[in-house]
N, C-alpha and C positions, 0 to 999 in steps of 0.2 A: 658760579658756585654752585655746587651740587647740595641738594637738600641733605645728603649725607655728611656733608662737611660742615654744617654749622653747629657750633658748640651747644649743648644743651647741659642741664644738671637734673639728677634724678631728684624725687620727692625729697629725698635724704640729704642732697645737696653735693652727691657725687658727680663729678663730670662726666659726660658720656655724649653721644651723639647718635643720629639714626643709622649711621654705619654699624652699629651693634646689631641693627634689623635688617641689614643689606640683603637682598634676596627674598624678603618677604613681602607680601601685601601687608599695607598696614591702612589703620583707619585713625586719622588723628582728631581727637576730639577736645574741645575746651569744656570743662565739667566744672559743676557747682553744685556743693551741698544742701543748700538751702532755696532751691529754685523749683517753681511747678514741673518743671522738666525732669528734676533729679530722679523720678523713678525709672529714665532710661537706663541709668547704670544697670539694671536688670536686663534690660534687652542687650546691652553692650557687653555684658559678661557672658551672657548665651553665645553670641557671637564669637566672643573668644574661645568658648568652650567647643563650639561646633566647628570652628575652622582652624584652630592653631595646630593640629597635627599635619594640617595641608599648607602650612608656611604663611600664616596669617598671624597679626596681633591688633589689638585695639591699644593706642598710646592716649592717655588722659593726660591733659594739660588744665589743671585748676585756675580757673581766672576769677579775680573779684572786682571785674571791671563794669559788670551788668548788676545794678541795684546792691551792690555789696553782699552778693550771695553767697560768695565764698570768704567767710572772715577768717576761718580757721588757721591754726598753725599747721606746719607740715605733720606733726604728730597726730593731731586732729582731725586731719583730712584722712590720713591714711587709717586711723583708727574706724571712723565714720565709714570709710569705703569697704574696709574689710568685715565689720561686724553688721553692718547694715544691708550690704548687697552681696558681700563675698567676693569682692574684686579681686583678680588675680593678675590682670593686666598691668604693665607698667604704669606708672604715674610719676609725672615730673614735677618740679617746682612750679610755684605760682607764677604765671605768665601774662603778660599784656598780649593782647591780641589785637587791639586797636592802638590808636592815638600815637603821639610822638615817642613814646617809650616801648612801641610795638616789638616783639621780640622778632628776631631775623626770619626765624622759621615761618611766622605766620606773615611777615613781609612779604615772601614768597607766595605762600599758600593763597592769601587773599588776592593773588594776581588771576587766580582761576575762577572763571564765570560759573555760575549754579546752572541748573536745566532751564533757567529762564533766561540766560546770557547775561546776567548781572554778576560783575566781580567786584572787589572793594570791601569794605568793612563787614568783620563779622556781627550778624544781627543781634544774636545774643547767646546763652550757653547751650552748649550741646549742639553747635554747629560741627559739620562732619566733613574732613577732607580724605578721599581715599587714594593712597598713594600705590602704585603698582609696583610689582616685585623688580622692574626695572628702575624704579627710583623716581618715575614721573607722577605727577599728580593726574590721575585718573577720573576725578570725579569731586563735585562739591555738593553737600547736602545740607539744607538749610535746618534750623534747629527742630522744627516741630517733624521732621522726617523721622518716624520710630526706627530705631536699630534694626528691626526686622521686618521693616517695608520691603515688598519686593524689589523695587527700585534698586533699593540699597544692596539687598541680599544677591541679586543678579549682577550687579557691577563687581561686587567683592569676588563672586564665582569667576568672573571674566577677565580678573587680574591676578588671581591665584598663581603662584609658580607651576610651572608644568610637572607633572608628576614623573616624567621622565629625567627630569635634571637631578 
């Protein structure tokens, strides 16, 4: 099964999939509103603004699996993200990223190893998975990797769709 075929739901509960973003480079991030890493929303939004016109999007997947740091309703999450961080990138419904109810998208993503060669469970909020414009997972960046860290921006630039396309 392609990542594009996995059924998803927007934060508002509408059915969707990654197929809506086919041909773009994507940064899939499990996000939370009450985490010490929550300020990463600012860097994620700057990435969105910096690369959106080059065929890139951040995709946020709220998760309440780490110390209950995303307790809000869909409306509360949406309001928090837009008013506090000016988030313009797509957000999806709350998602289990680990455990027996792990979403099928994360079942696929967590097979990818990070730079240390470790695959498996998401460690914490704000773990990042880079998907190339061809739909393959191009990289995994652990939670403490800042969105605008050189290793992440270089990886994004390497998988942006060709300008000739």
